[in-house]
C-alpha positions as CSV (number, residue, x, y, z in Angstrom):
1,M,-24.6,-2.0,24.8
2,A,-23.0,1.5,24.2
3,P,-21.9,3.5,27.1
4,S,-24.0,6.6,27.9
5,L,-22.8,10.2,28.2
6,P,-22.3,10.2,32.0
7,Q,-20.3,7.0,31.7
8,L,-18.1,8.5,29.0
9,L,-17.5,11.6,31.2
10,I,-16.4,9.5,34.1
11,I,-14.0,7.6,31.9
12,L,-12.6,10.9,30.6
13,V,-12.1,12.2,34.1
14,I,-10.3,9.0,35.2
15,V,-8.0,9.2,32.1
16,L,-7.2,12.9,32.8
17,L,-6.3,12.0,36.4
18,L,-4.1,9.1,35.3
19,F,-2.2,10.8,32.4
20,G,-2.6,14.5,32.9
21,A,-3.8,17.1,30.4
22,K,-0.3,17.9,29.0
23,R,0.4,14.2,28.2
24,L,-3.0,13.8,26.6
25,R,-2.5,16.9,24.5
26,N,0.9,15.6,23.2
27,L,-0.7,12.2,22.5
28,G,-3.5,13.9,20.5
29,G,-1.0,15.8,18.5
30,D,1.1,12.7,17.8
31,L,-2.0,10.8,16.8
32,G,-3.1,13.5,14.5
33,A,0.4,13.6,12.8
34,A,0.4,9.9,12.4
35,V,-3.1,9.9,10.7
36,K,-1.9,12.8,8.4
37,G,1.2,10.8,7.5
38,F,-0.8,7.7,6.8
39,K,-3.3,9.5,4.6
40,S,-0.4,11.1,2.6
41,A,1.3,7.7,2.2
42,V,-2.0,6.1,0.9
43,K,-2.5,9.0,-1.5
44,D,1.1,8.7,-2.8
45,G,0.6,4.9,-3.2
46,K,-2.5,5.5,-5.3
47,D,-0.6,8.1,-7.4
48,D,2.2,5.6,-8.0
49,D,-0.2,2.8,-9.0
50,T,-2.0,5.0,-11.6
51,A,1.3,6.2,-13.0
52,E,2.6,2.6,-13.4
53,G,-0.6,1.5,-15.1
54,A,-0.6,4.3,-17.6
55,T,2.8,3.5,-19.2
56,P,3.3,-0.2,-19.9
57,N,6.9,-1.3,-20.4
58,A,8.3,-2.5,-23.7
59,A,8.1,-6.2,-22.9
60,D,4.4,-6.0,-22.1
61,T,3.7,-4.1,-25.3
62,A,5.7,-6.5,-27.5
63,A,4.1,-9.5,-25.8
64,G,0.6,-8.2,-26.4
65,Q,1.1,-7.8,-30.2
66,G,1.5,-11.6,-30.8
67,D,4.3,-11.2,-33.4
68,A,7.8,-12.7,-33.5
69,A,9.1,-9.9,-31.2
70,G,6.4,-10.7,-28.7
71,D,7.2,-14.4,-28.8
72,A,10.9,-13.6,-28.2
73,A,10.1,-11.3,-25.3
74,K,7.9,-14.1,-23.7
75,A,10.7,-16.7,-24.2
76,E,13.3,-14.4,-22.6
77,A,11.0,-13.6,-19.7
78,A,10.1,-17.2,-18.9
79,P,12.6,-19.1,-16.8
80,A,14.0,-22.3,-18.3
81,D,13.0,-25.6,-16.7
82,P,16.1,-27.8,-16.4
83,A,14.0,-31.0,-16.3
84,K,12.5,-30.4,-19.8
85,P,14.7,-30.6,-22.9
86,Q,14.7,-27.4,-24.9
87,D,14.1,-27.2,-28.7
88,K,17.1,-26.0,-30.7
89,A,15.2,-24.8,-33.7
């Protein structure tokens, strides 16, 4: 059950008495700065993701073509398994 308006006002008065108006004002400013920083970081992260997705690197491009160069790029990128004997063709 949600608190009603008189209950919220009583809670606000108690918080003001405990912490004081100056401390609450500073807390509000700090909270606002933190939210602003978080939003800008999320926006920068989305910008970085779209920039990385727009320009694939050379290994991805070569691997997607399915030619000899792509096969060589895949072979170089894959780690060698020491338990399996490798072909020397």
